mmCIF file as Biopython writes it, N, C-alpha, C and O atoms, coordinates in Angstrom:
data_model
#
loop_
_atom_site.group_PDB
_atom_site.id
_atom_site.type_symbol
_atom_site.label_atom_id
_atom_site.label_alt_id
_atom_site.label_comp_id
_atom_site.label_asym_id
_atom_site.label_entity_id
_atom_site.label_seq_id
_atom_site.pdbx_PDB_ins_code
_atom_site.Cartn_x
_atom_site.Cartn_y
_atom_site.Cartn_z
_atom_site.occupancy
_atom_site.B_iso_or_equiv
_atom_site.auth_seq_id
_atom_site.auth_asym_id
_atom_site.pdbx_PDB_model_num
ATOM 1   N N  . MET A ? 1  ? 0.618   -1.180 0.335   1.0 0.0 1  A 1 
ATOM 2   C CA . MET A ? 1  ? -0.101  -0.610 0.427   1.0 0.0 1  A 1 
ATOM 3   C C  . MET A ? 1  ? 0.602   1.022  -0.304  1.0 0.0 1  A 1 
ATOM 4   O O  . MET A ? 1  ? 1.649   1.078  0.340   1.0 0.0 1  A 1 
ATOM 5   N N  . LEU A ? 2  ? 0.610   2.178  -1.143  1.0 0.0 2  A 1 
ATOM 6   C CA . LEU A ? 2  ? 0.939   3.574  -0.443  1.0 0.0 2  A 1 
ATOM 7   C C  . LEU A ? 2  ? 0.494   4.849  -0.883  1.0 0.0 2  A 1 
ATOM 8   O O  . LEU A ? 2  ? -0.114  5.049  -1.935  1.0 0.0 2  A 1 
ATOM 9   N N  . ILE A ? 3  ? 0.912   5.957  0.205   1.0 0.0 3  A 1 
ATOM 10  C CA . ILE A ? 3  ? 0.409   7.300  0.711   1.0 0.0 3  A 1 
ATOM 11  C C  . ILE A ? 3  ? 0.393   8.415  -0.802  1.0 0.0 3  A 1 
ATOM 12  O O  . ILE A ? 3  ? 0.965   9.478  -1.042  1.0 0.0 3  A 1 
ATOM 13  N N  . GLU A ? 4  ? -0.570  7.537  -1.605  1.0 0.0 4  A 1 
ATOM 14  C CA . GLU A ? 4  ? -0.469  8.170  -2.469  1.0 0.0 4  A 1 
ATOM 15  C C  . GLU A ? 4  ? -1.021  10.308 -2.362  1.0 0.0 4  A 1 
ATOM 16  O O  . GLU A ? 4  ? -0.683  10.944 -3.360  1.0 0.0 4  A 1 
ATOM 17  N N  . ARG A ? 5  ? -1.512  10.848 -1.614  1.0 0.0 5  A 1 
ATOM 18  C CA . ARG A ? 5  ? -2.254  11.705 -1.589  1.0 0.0 5  A 1 
ATOM 19  C C  . ARG A ? 5  ? -2.671  12.220 0.212   1.0 0.0 5  A 1 
ATOM 20  O O  . ARG A ? 5  ? -3.706  11.678 0.602   1.0 0.0 5  A 1 
ATOM 21  N N  . LEU A ? 6  ? -2.164  12.919 0.995   1.0 0.0 6  A 1 
ATOM 22  C CA . LEU A ? 6  ? -2.555  13.593 1.947   1.0 0.0 6  A 1 
ATOM 23  C C  . LEU A ? 6  ? -3.334  14.467 1.987   1.0 0.0 6  A 1 
ATOM 24  O O  . LEU A ? 6  ? -3.069  15.074 0.949   1.0 0.0 6  A 1 
ATOM 25  N N  . GLU A ? 7  ? -4.405  15.164 2.615   1.0 0.0 7  A 1 
ATOM 26  C CA . GLU A ? 7  ? -5.383  15.961 2.594   1.0 0.0 7  A 1 
ATOM 27  C C  . GLU A ? 7  ? -5.276  15.982 4.227   1.0 0.0 7  A 1 
ATOM 28  O O  . GLU A ? 7  ? -4.718  15.302 5.088   1.0 0.0 7  A 1 
ATOM 29  N N  . GLU A ? 8  ? -6.565  17.749 4.151   1.0 0.0 8  A 1 
ATOM 30  C CA . GLU A ? 8  ? -6.826  18.501 5.498   1.0 0.0 8  A 1 
ATOM 31  C C  . GLU A ? 8  ? -6.859  16.324 6.432   1.0 0.0 8  A 1 
ATOM 32  O O  . GLU A ? 8  ? -5.962  15.705 7.004   1.0 0.0 8  A 1 
ATOM 33  N N  . ASN A ? 9  ? -8.215  15.961 6.131   1.0 0.0 9  A 1 
ATOM 34  C CA . ASN A ? 9  ? -8.339  14.865 7.077   1.0 0.0 9  A 1 
ATOM 35  C C  . ASN A ? 9  ? -8.434  13.318 6.410   1.0 0.0 9  A 1 
ATOM 36  O O  . ASN A ? 9  ? -8.542  12.325 7.130   1.0 0.0 9  A 1 
ATOM 37  N N  . ILE A ? 10 ? -8.388  13.256 5.167   1.0 0.0 10 A 1 
ATOM 38  C CA . ILE A ? 10 ? -7.659  11.912 4.826   1.0 0.0 10 A 1 
ATOM 39  C C  . ILE A ? 10 ? -7.036  11.623 4.145   1.0 0.0 10 A 1 
ATOM 40  O O  . ILE A ? 10 ? -6.897  12.283 3.115   1.0 0.0 10 A 1 
ATOM 41  N N  . ALA A ? 11 ? -6.228  10.301 4.415   1.0 0.0 11 A 1 
ATOM 42  C CA . ALA A ? 11 ? -5.224  9.824  2.771   1.0 0.0 11 A 1 
ATOM 43  C C  . ALA A ? 11 ? -6.077  8.753  2.243   1.0 0.0 11 A 1 
ATOM 44  O O  . ALA A ? 11 ? -7.026  8.008  2.487   1.0 0.0 11 A 1 
ATOM 45  N N  . VAL A ? 12 ? -4.889  9.223  1.082   1.0 0.0 12 A 1 
ATOM 46  C CA . VAL A ? 12 ? -5.755  8.393  -0.037  1.0 0.0 12 A 1 
ATOM 47  C C  . VAL A ? 12 ? -4.391  7.186  -0.009  1.0 0.0 12 A 1 
ATOM 48  O O  . VAL A ? 12 ? -3.261  7.371  0.443   1.0 0.0 12 A 1 
ATOM 49  N N  . ILE A ? 13 ? -4.738  6.411  -0.408  1.0 0.0 13 A 1 
ATOM 50  C CA . ILE A ? 13 ? -4.025  5.211  0.135   1.0 0.0 13 A 1 
ATOM 51  C C  . ILE A ? 13 ? -5.005  4.334  -1.316  1.0 0.0 13 A 1 
ATOM 52  O O  . ILE A ? 13 ? -6.185  4.102  -1.579  1.0 0.0 13 A 1 
ATOM 53  N N  . GLU A ? 14 ? -2.925  3.951  -2.274  1.0 0.0 14 A 1 
ATOM 54  C CA . GLU A ? 14 ? -2.980  2.756  -3.705  1.0 0.0 14 A 1 
ATOM 55  C C  . GLU A ? 14 ? -2.948  1.429  -2.923  1.0 0.0 14 A 1 
ATOM 56  O O  . GLU A ? 14 ? -2.043  1.058  -2.175  1.0 0.0 14 A 1 
ATOM 57  N N  . ASN A ? 15 ? -4.013  0.819  -3.201  1.0 0.0 15 A 1 
ATOM 58  C CA . ASN A ? 15 ? -3.730  -0.595 -2.652  1.0 0.0 15 A 1 
ATOM 59  C C  . ASN A ? 15 ? -2.580  -1.345 -3.896  1.0 0.0 15 A 1 
ATOM 60  O O  . ASN A ? 15 ? -2.405  -0.864 -5.015  1.0 0.0 15 A 1 
ATOM 61  N N  . ASN A ? 16 ? -1.947  -2.509 -3.411  1.0 0.0 16 A 1 
ATOM 62  C CA . ASN A ? 16 ? -1.312  -3.199 -4.751  1.0 0.0 16 A 1 
ATOM 63  C C  . ASN A ? 16 ? -2.099  -3.732 -5.444  1.0 0.0 16 A 1 
ATOM 64  O O  . ASN A ? 16 ? -1.427  -4.291 -6.311  1.0 0.0 16 A 1 
ATOM 65  N N  . ASP A ? 17 ? -3.529  -3.992 -5.684  1.0 0.0 17 A 1 
ATOM 66  C CA . ASP A ? 17 ? -4.311  -4.150 -6.100  1.0 0.0 17 A 1 
ATOM 67  C C  . ASP A ? 17 ? -4.361  -2.761 -7.571  1.0 0.0 17 A 1 
ATOM 68  O O  . ASP A ? 17 ? -4.834  -2.986 -8.685  1.0 0.0 17 A 1 
ATOM 69  N N  . GLY A ? 18 ? -3.993  -1.961 -7.306  1.0 0.0 18 A 1 
ATOM 70  C CA . GLY A ? 18 ? -4.069  -0.289 -8.086  1.0 0.0 18 A 1 
ATOM 71  C C  . GLY A ? 18 ? -4.911  0.437  -7.741  1.0 0.0 18 A 1 
ATOM 72  O O  . GLY A ? 18 ? -4.888  1.651  -7.948  1.0 0.0 18 A 1 
ATOM 73  N N  . SER A ? 19 ? -6.127  -0.393 -6.939  1.0 0.0 19 A 1 
ATOM 74  C CA . SER A ? 19 ? -7.601  0.290  -6.252  1.0 0.0 19 A 1 
ATOM 75  C C  . SER A ? 19 ? -7.252  1.397  -5.190  1.0 0.0 19 A 1 
ATOM 76  O O  . SER A ? 19 ? -6.159  1.638  -4.676  1.0 0.0 19 A 1 
ATOM 77  N N  . HIS A ? 20 ? -8.040  1.793  -5.066  1.0 0.0 20 A 1 
ATOM 78  C CA . HIS A ? 20 ? -7.675  2.785  -3.976  1.0 0.0 20 A 1 
ATOM 79  C C  . HIS A ? 20 ? -8.314  3.533  -3.290  1.0 0.0 20 A 1 
ATOM 80  O O  . HIS A ? 20 ? -8.958  4.441  -3.815  1.0 0.0 20 A 1 
ATOM 81  N N  . VAL A ? 21 ? -8.301  3.364  -2.099  1.0 0.0 21 A 1 
ATOM 82  C CA . VAL A ? 21 ? -9.309  3.743  -0.259  1.0 0.0 21 A 1 
ATOM 83  C C  . VAL A ? 21 ? -9.222  5.318  0.029   1.0 0.0 21 A 1 
ATOM 84  O O  . VAL A ? 21 ? -8.302  5.985  -0.442  1.0 0.0 21 A 1 
ATOM 85  N N  . GLU A ? 22 ? -9.736  5.603  0.437   1.0 0.0 22 A 1 
ATOM 86  C CA . GLU A ? 22 ? -9.613  7.195  2.173   1.0 0.0 22 A 1 
ATOM 87  C C  . GLU A ? 22 ? -10.134 6.407  2.994   1.0 0.0 22 A 1 
ATOM 88  O O  . GLU A ? 22 ? -11.232 5.855  2.924   1.0 0.0 22 A 1 
ATOM 89  N N  . ILE A ? 23 ? -8.958  6.309  4.185   1.0 0.0 23 A 1 
ATOM 90  C CA . ILE A ? 23 ? -8.897  6.038  4.956   1.0 0.0 23 A 1 
ATOM 91  C C  . ILE A ? 23 ? -9.237  7.749  5.732   1.0 0.0 23 A 1 
ATOM 92  O O  . ILE A ? 23 ? -9.150  8.817  5.127   1.0 0.0 23 A 1 
ATOM 93  N N  . SER A ? 24 ? -9.817  7.473  7.919   1.0 0.0 24 A 1 
ATOM 94  C CA . SER A ? 24 ? -8.860  8.279  8.400   1.0 0.0 24 A 1 
ATOM 95  C C  . SER A ? 24 ? -7.618  9.288  8.124   1.0 0.0 24 A 1 
ATOM 96  O O  . SER A ? 24 ? -6.667  8.507  8.104   1.0 0.0 24 A 1 
ATOM 97  N N  . ARG A ? 25 ? -7.218  10.288 7.951   1.0 0.0 25 A 1 
ATOM 98  C CA . ARG A ? 25 ? -5.358  10.575 8.222   1.0 0.0 25 A 1 
ATOM 99  C C  . ARG A ? 25 ? -5.249  10.525 10.335  1.0 0.0 25 A 1 
ATOM 100 O O  . ARG A ? 25 ? -4.288  10.846 11.034  1.0 0.0 25 A 1 
ATOM 101 N N  . TYR A ? 26 ? -5.760  10.332 10.497  1.0 0.0 26 A 1 
ATOM 102 C CA . TYR A ? 26 ? -5.150  10.176 11.698  1.0 0.0 26 A 1 
ATOM 103 C C  . TYR A ? 26 ? -5.720  8.586  12.405  1.0 0.0 26 A 1 
ATOM 104 O O  . TYR A ? 26 ? -6.637  8.502  13.222  1.0 0.0 26 A 1 
ATOM 105 N N  . ILE A ? 27 ? -4.966  7.478  11.887  1.0 0.0 27 A 1 
ATOM 106 C CA . ILE A ? 27 ? -5.011  6.151  11.981  1.0 0.0 27 A 1 
ATOM 107 C C  . ILE A ? 27 ? -3.683  5.895  11.467  1.0 0.0 27 A 1 
ATOM 108 O O  . ILE A ? 27 ? -3.108  4.809  11.538  1.0 0.0 27 A 1 
ATOM 109 N N  . LEU A ? 28 ? -3.168  7.089  10.881  1.0 0.0 28 A 1 
ATOM 110 C CA . LEU A ? 28 ? -1.800  6.197  9.857   1.0 0.0 28 A 1 
ATOM 111 C C  . LEU A ? 28 ? -0.249  6.894  11.586  1.0 0.0 28 A 1 
ATOM 112 O O  . LEU A ? 28 ? -0.357  8.030  12.047  1.0 0.0 28 A 1 
ATOM 113 N N  . PRO A ? 29 ? 0.529   6.211  11.947  1.0 0.0 29 A 1 
ATOM 114 C CA . PRO A ? 29 ? 1.319   6.859  12.487  1.0 0.0 29 A 1 
ATOM 115 C C  . PRO A ? 29 ? 1.119   8.699  11.665  1.0 0.0 29 A 1 
ATOM 116 O O  . PRO A ? 29 ? 0.445   9.282  10.815  1.0 0.0 29 A 1 
ATOM 117 N N  . LYS A ? 30 ? 2.274   8.959  12.693  1.0 0.0 30 A 1 
ATOM 118 C CA . LYS A ? 30 ? 2.261   11.019 12.736  1.0 0.0 30 A 1 
ATOM 119 C C  . LYS A ? 30 ? 3.356   10.532 11.728  1.0 0.0 30 A 1 
ATOM 120 O O  . LYS A ? 30 ? 2.645   10.744 10.746  1.0 0.0 30 A 1 
ATOM 121 N N  . ASP A ? 31 ? 4.240   10.164 11.309  1.0 0.0 31 A 1 
ATOM 122 C CA . ASP A ? 31 ? 5.810   10.748 10.732  1.0 0.0 31 A 1 
ATOM 123 C C  . ASP A ? 31 ? 5.126   10.259 9.533   1.0 0.0 31 A 1 
ATOM 124 O O  . ASP A ? 31 ? 5.415   11.014 8.605   1.0 0.0 31 A 1 
ATOM 125 N N  . ALA A ? 32 ? 4.067   8.991  9.021   1.0 0.0 32 A 1 
ATOM 126 C CA . ALA A ? 32 ? 3.999   9.069  7.278   1.0 0.0 32 A 1 
ATOM 127 C C  . ALA A ? 32 ? 3.587   9.613  6.607   1.0 0.0 32 A 1 
ATOM 128 O O  . ALA A ? 32 ? 2.532   10.156 6.937   1.0 0.0 32 A 1 
ATOM 129 N N  . LYS A ? 33 ? 4.211   9.898  4.955   1.0 0.0 33 A 1 
ATOM 130 C CA . LYS A ? 33 ? 3.901   11.195 4.729   1.0 0.0 33 A 1 
ATOM 131 C C  . LYS A ? 33 ? 3.749   10.149 3.137   1.0 0.0 33 A 1 
ATOM 132 O O  . LYS A ? 33 ? 3.873   8.931  3.012   1.0 0.0 33 A 1 
ATOM 133 N N  . GLU A ? 34 ? 3.330   11.592 1.721   1.0 0.0 34 A 1 
ATOM 134 C CA . GLU A ? 34 ? 3.181   10.717 0.472   1.0 0.0 34 A 1 
ATOM 135 C C  . GLU A ? 34 ? 4.447   10.032 0.230   1.0 0.0 34 A 1 
ATOM 136 O O  . GLU A ? 34 ? 5.562   10.116 0.745   1.0 0.0 34 A 1 
ATOM 137 N N  . GLY A ? 35 ? 3.993   9.398  -0.616  1.0 0.0 35 A 1 
ATOM 138 C CA . GLY A ? 35 ? 4.814   7.771  -1.031  1.0 0.0 35 A 1 
ATOM 139 C C  . GLY A ? 35 ? 5.507   7.097  -0.150  1.0 0.0 35 A 1 
ATOM 140 O O  . GLY A ? 35 ? 6.653   6.691  -0.345  1.0 0.0 35 A 1 
ATOM 141 N N  . ASP A ? 36 ? 4.796   6.923  0.965   1.0 0.0 36 A 1 
ATOM 142 C CA . ASP A ? 36 ? 5.369   5.711  1.672   1.0 0.0 36 A 1 
ATOM 143 C C  . ASP A ? 36 ? 4.674   4.980  1.522   1.0 0.0 36 A 1 
ATOM 144 O O  . ASP A ? 36 ? 3.456   5.160  1.528   1.0 0.0 36 A 1 
ATOM 145 N N  . PHE A ? 37 ? 5.253   3.920  1.340   1.0 0.0 37 A 1 
ATOM 146 C CA . PHE A ? 37 ? 4.129   2.599  1.692   1.0 0.0 37 A 1 
ATOM 147 C C  . PHE A ? 37 ? 4.282   2.010  2.501   1.0 0.0 37 A 1 
ATOM 148 O O  . PHE A ? 37 ? 5.448   1.699  2.742   1.0 0.0 37 A 1 
ATOM 149 N N  . LEU A ? 38 ? 3.320   1.570  3.290   1.0 0.0 38 A 1 
ATOM 150 C CA . LEU A ? 38 ? 1.916   1.019  4.625   1.0 0.0 38 A 1 
ATOM 151 C C  . LEU A ? 38 ? 2.085   -0.398 4.184   1.0 0.0 38 A 1 
ATOM 152 O O  . LEU A ? 38 ? 2.174   -0.816 3.030   1.0 0.0 38 A 1 
ATOM 153 N N  . VAL A ? 39 ? 2.124   -1.289 5.694   1.0 0.0 39 A 1 
ATOM 154 C CA . VAL A ? 39 ? 2.000   -2.553 6.331   1.0 0.0 39 A 1 
ATOM 155 C C  . VAL A ? 39 ? 0.805   -2.300 7.029   1.0 0.0 39 A 1 
ATOM 156 O O  . VAL A ? 39 ? 0.597   -1.221 7.585   1.0 0.0 39 A 1 
ATOM 157 N N  . PHE A ? 40 ? -0.322  -3.627 7.030   1.0 0.0 40 A 1 
ATOM 158 C CA . PHE A ? 40 ? -1.002  -2.645 7.601   1.0 0.0 40 A 1 
ATOM 159 C C  . PHE A ? 40 ? -1.537  -4.461 8.850   1.0 0.0 40 A 1 
ATOM 160 O O  . PHE A ? 40 ? -1.592  -5.554 8.287   1.0 0.0 40 A 1 
ATOM 161 N N  . ASP A ? 41 ? -1.646  -4.416 9.422   1.0 0.0 41 A 1 
ATOM 162 C CA . ASP A ? 41 ? -1.223  -5.975 10.865  1.0 0.0 41 A 1 
ATOM 163 C C  . ASP A ? 41 ? -2.691  -6.341 11.373  1.0 0.0 41 A 1 
ATOM 164 O O  . ASP A ? 41 ? -2.860  -6.754 12.520  1.0 0.0 41 A 1 
ATOM 165 N N  . GLY A ? 42 ? -3.343  -6.238 10.821  1.0 0.0 42 A 1 
ATOM 166 C CA . GLY A ? 42 ? -4.940  -6.024 11.337  1.0 0.0 42 A 1 
ATOM 167 C C  . GLY A ? 42 ? -5.395  -4.931 12.044  1.0 0.0 42 A 1 
ATOM 168 O O  . GLY A ? 42 ? -6.267  -4.226 11.537  1.0 0.0 42 A 1 
ATOM 169 N N  . GLU A ? 43 ? -5.022  -4.718 12.951  1.0 0.0 43 A 1 
ATOM 170 C CA . GLU A ? 43 ? -4.789  -3.980 14.173  1.0 0.0 43 A 1 
ATOM 171 C C  . GLU A ? 43 ? -4.896  -2.093 13.371  1.0 0.0 43 A 1 
ATOM 172 O O  . GLU A ? 43 ? -5.834  -1.321 13.171  1.0 0.0 43 A 1 
ATOM 173 N N  . LYS A ? 44 ? -3.740  -2.044 13.183  1.0 0.0 44 A 1 
ATOM 174 C CA . LYS A ? 44 ? -2.811  -0.814 12.832  1.0 0.0 44 A 1 
ATOM 175 C C  . LYS A ? 44 ? -1.923  0.012  11.594  1.0 0.0 44 A 1 
ATOM 176 O O  . LYS A ? 44 ? -0.699  -0.108 11.648  1.0 0.0 44 A 1 
ATOM 177 N N  . TYR A ? 45 ? -2.265  0.495  10.950  1.0 0.0 45 A 1 
ATOM 178 C CA . TYR A ? 45 ? -0.781  0.381  9.874   1.0 0.0 45 A 1 
ATOM 179 C C  . TYR A ? 45 ? 1.116   1.005  10.595  1.0 0.0 45 A 1 
ATOM 180 O O  . TYR A ? 45 ? 1.591   1.456  11.637  1.0 0.0 45 A 1 
ATOM 181 N N  . ALA A ? 46 ? 1.400   0.765  9.727   1.0 0.0 46 A 1 
ATOM 182 C CA . ALA A ? 46 ? 2.938   1.108  10.049  1.0 0.0 46 A 1 
ATOM 183 C C  . ALA A ? 46 ? 3.867   0.926  8.985   1.0 0.0 46 A 1 
ATOM 184 O O  . ALA A ? 46 ? 3.875   -0.124 8.343   1.0 0.0 46 A 1 
ATOM 185 N N  . VAL A ? 47 ? 5.005   2.290  8.640   1.0 0.0 47 A 1 
ATOM 186 C CA . VAL A ? 47 ? 5.207   2.858  7.568   1.0 0.0 47 A 1 
ATOM 187 C C  . VAL A ? 47 ? 6.214   1.496  7.087   1.0 0.0 47 A 1 
ATOM 188 O O  . VAL A ? 47 ? 6.544   0.648  7.916   1.0 0.0 47 A 1 
ATOM 189 N N  . ASP A ? 48 ? 6.554   1.440  5.934   1.0 0.0 48 A 1 
ATOM 190 C CA . ASP A ? 48 ? 7.448   -0.057 5.773   1.0 0.0 48 A 1 
ATOM 191 C C  . ASP A ? 48 ? 8.570   0.464  5.389   1.0 0.0 48 A 1 
ATOM 192 O O  . ASP A ? 48 ? 8.872   0.157  4.236   1.0 0.0 48 A 1 
ATOM 193 N N  . LYS A ? 49 ? 9.321   1.162  5.948   1.0 0.0 49 A 1 
ATOM 194 C CA . LYS A ? 49 ? 10.894  1.380  5.755   1.0 0.0 49 A 1 
ATOM 195 C C  . LYS A ? 49 ? 12.081  1.262  4.960   1.0 0.0 49 A 1 
ATOM 196 O O  . LYS A ? 49 ? 12.895  2.131  4.647   1.0 0.0 49 A 1 
ATOM 197 N N  . LYS A ? 50 ? 12.032  -0.333 4.602   1.0 0.0 50 A 1 
ATOM 198 C CA . LYS A ? 50 ? 12.984  -1.173 3.761   1.0 0.0 50 A 1 
ATOM 199 C C  . LYS A ? 50 ? 11.641  0.207  2.486   1.0 0.0 50 A 1 
ATOM 200 O O  . LYS A ? 50 ? 11.932  1.306  2.013   1.0 0.0 50 A 1 
ATOM 201 N N  . ALA A ? 51 ? 10.364  -0.555 2.387   1.0 0.0 51 A 1 
ATOM 202 C CA . ALA A ? 51 ? 10.259  -0.536 1.033   1.0 0.0 51 A 1 
ATOM 203 C C  . ALA A ? 51 ? 10.410  0.750  0.128   1.0 0.0 51 A 1 
ATOM 204 O O  . ALA A ? 51 ? 10.937  1.000  -0.956  1.0 0.0 51 A 1 
ATOM 205 N N  . THR A ? 52 ? 9.349   1.791  1.554   1.0 0.0 52 A 1 
ATOM 206 C CA . THR A ? 52 ? 9.977   3.074  0.820   1.0 0.0 52 A 1 
ATOM 207 C C  . THR A ? 52 ? 10.850  3.524  0.552   1.0 0.0 52 A 1 
ATOM 208 O O  . THR A ? 52 ? 10.443  4.516  -0.053  1.0 0.0 52 A 1 
ATOM 209 N N  . GLU A ? 53 ? 12.431  3.576  0.530   1.0 0.0 53 A 1 
ATOM 210 C CA . GLU A ? 53 ? 14.204  3.709  1.082   1.0 0.0 53 A 1 
ATOM 211 C C  . GLU A ? 53 ? 14.232  2.763  -0.261  1.0 0.0 53 A 1 
ATOM 212 O O  . GLU A ? 53 ? 15.373  2.821  -0.719  1.0 0.0 53 A 1 
ATOM 213 N N  . MET A ? 54 ? 13.584  2.104  -0.880  1.0 0.0 54 A 1 
ATOM 214 C CA . MET A ? 54 ? 14.481  1.553  -2.118  1.0 0.0 54 A 1 
ATOM 215 C C  . MET A ? 54 ? 13.354  1.848  -2.675  1.0 0.0 54 A 1 
ATOM 216 O O  . MET A ? 54 ? 13.544  1.374  -3.795  1.0 0.0 54 A 1 
ATOM 217 N N  . ALA A ? 55 ? 12.270  2.312  -2.697  1.0 0.0 55 A 1 
ATOM 218 C CA . ALA A ? 55 ? 11.315  3.620  -4.701  1.0 0.0 55 A 1 
ATOM 219 C C  . ALA A ? 55 ? 11.910  4.559  -4.146  1.0 0.0 55 A 1 
ATOM 220 O O  . ALA A ? 55 ? 12.474  5.145  -5.070  1.0 0.0 55 A 1 
ATOM 221 N N  . ARG A ? 56 ? 12.182  5.168  -3.027  1.0 0.0 56 A 1 
ATOM 222 C CA . ARG A ? 56 ? 13.177  6.054  -2.845  1.0 0.0 56 A 1 
ATOM 223 C C  . ARG A ? 56 ? 14.697  6.005  -4.135  1.0 0.0 56 A 1 
ATOM 224 O O  . ARG A ? 56 ? 14.953  6.582  -5.192  1.0 0.0 56 A 1 
ATOM 225 N N  . LYS A ? 57 ? 15.154  5.312  -3.551  1.0 0.0 57 A 1 
ATOM 226 C CA . LYS A ? 57 ? 16.258  4.709  -3.880  1.0 0.0 57 A 1 
ATOM 227 C C  . LYS A ? 57 ? 16.279  4.279  -5.823  1.0 0.0 57 A 1 
ATOM 228 O O  . LYS A ? 57 ? 17.234  4.175  -6.593  1.0 0.0 57 A 1 
ATOM 229 N N  . ARG A ? 58 ? 14.996  4.145  -6.021  1.0 0.0 58 A 1 
ATOM 230 C CA . ARG A ? 58 ? 14.687  3.383  -7.486  1.0 0.0 58 A 1 
ATOM 231 C C  . ARG A ? 58 ? 13.995  4.996  -8.564  1.0 0.0 58 A 1 
ATOM 232 O O  . ARG A ? 58 ? 13.941  5.235  -9.770  1.0 0.0 58 A 1 
ATOM 233 N N  . ILE A ? 59 ? 13.738  5.478  -7.768  1.0 0.0 59 A 1 
ATOM 234 C CA . ILE A ? 59 ? 13.066  6.801  -8.376  1.0 0.0 59 A 1 
ATOM 235 C C  . ILE A ? 59 ? 13.863  8.109  -9.038  1.0 0.0 59 A 1 
ATOM 236 O O  . ILE A ? 59 ? 13.954  8.731  -10.097 1.0 0.0 59 A 1 
ATOM 237 N N  . SER A ? 60 ? 14.541  8.086  -7.235  1.0 0.0 60 A 1 
ATOM 238 C CA . SER A ? 60 ? 15.772  8.645  -8.313  1.0 0.0 60 A 1 
ATOM 239 C C  . SER A ? 60 ? 17.682  8.384  -9.097  1.0 0.0 60 A 1 
ATOM 240 O O  . SER A ? 60 ? 18.378  9.310  -9.512  1.0 0.0 60 A 1 
ATOM 241 N N  . LYS A ? 61 ? 18.038  7.071  -9.082  1.0 0.0 61 A 1 
ATOM 242 C CA . LYS A ? 61 ? 18.276  6.090  -9.540  1.0 0.0 61 A 1 
ATOM 243 C C  . LYS A ? 61 ? 17.691  6.602  -11.147 1.0 0.0 61 A 1 
ATOM 244 O O  . LYS A ? 61 ? 18.137  7.604  -11.706 1.0 0.0 61 A 1 
ATOM 245 N N  . TYR A ? 62 ? 16.753  5.818  -11.670 1.0 0.0 62 A 1 
ATOM 246 C CA . TYR A ? 62 ? 15.480  6.847  -12.740 1.0 0.0 62 A 1 
ATOM 247 C C  . TYR A ? 62 ? 15.449  8.212  -13.248 1.0 0.0 62 A 1 
ATOM 248 O O  . TYR A ? 62 ? 15.478  8.453  -14.455 1.0 0.0 62 A 1 
ATOM 249 N N  . SER A ? 63 ? 15.390  9.139  -12.315 1.0 0.0 63 A 1 
ATOM 250 C CA . SER A ? 63 ? 16.295  10.746 -12.285 1.0 0.0 63 A 1 
ATOM 251 C C  . SER A ? 63 ? 17.089  10.397 -12.906 1.0 0.0 63 A 1 
ATOM 252 O O  . SER A ? 63 ? 17.128  9.873  -14.019 1.0 0.0 63 A 1 
ATOM 253 N N  . GLU A ? 64 ? 17.914  10.719 -12.085 1.0 0.0 64 A 1 
ATOM 254 C CA . GLU A ? 64 ? 19.632  10.503 -12.674 1.0 0.0 64 A 1 
ATOM 255 C C  . GLU A ? 64 ? 20.018  10.073 -14.096 1.0 0.0 64 A 1 
ATOM 256 O O  . GLU A ? 64 ? 21.192  10.167 -14.455 1.0 0.0 64 A 1 
ATOM 257 N N  . MET A ? 65 ? 18.983  9.562  -14.985 1.0 0.0 65 A 1 
ATOM 258 C CA . MET A ? 65 ? 19.655  9.174  -15.786 1.0 0.0 65 A 1 
ATOM 259 C C  . MET A ? 65 ? 18.804  9.390  -17.135 1.0 0.0 65 A 1 
ATOM 260 O O  . MET A ? 65 ? 18.966  8.864  -18.236 1.0 0.0 65 A 1 
ATOM 261 N N  . ILE A ? 66 ? 17.538  10.628 -16.567 1.0 0.0 66 A 1 
ATOM 262 C CA . ILE A ? 66 ? 17.025  11.643 -17.501 1.0 0.0 66 A 1 
ATOM 263 C C  . ILE A ? 66 ? 17.670  12.441 -18.008 1.0 0.0 66 A 1 
ATOM 264 O O  . ILE A ? 66 ? 17.157  13.253 -18.777 1.0 0.0 66 A 1 
#
């Protein structure tokens, strides 16, 4: 799951299948931001730091090639 965008009270999440869902921004970790990948353990969301960092590195590497 990816945080596509954060609005005032909601977060728009892109699921792994490409679908989107809106959830309350307040149930996300306080440090969550747009572009972060999330995991949900059935009770709470957490930022998947490893997946987020890997994606940021891929994006950075790609933009250096352009």
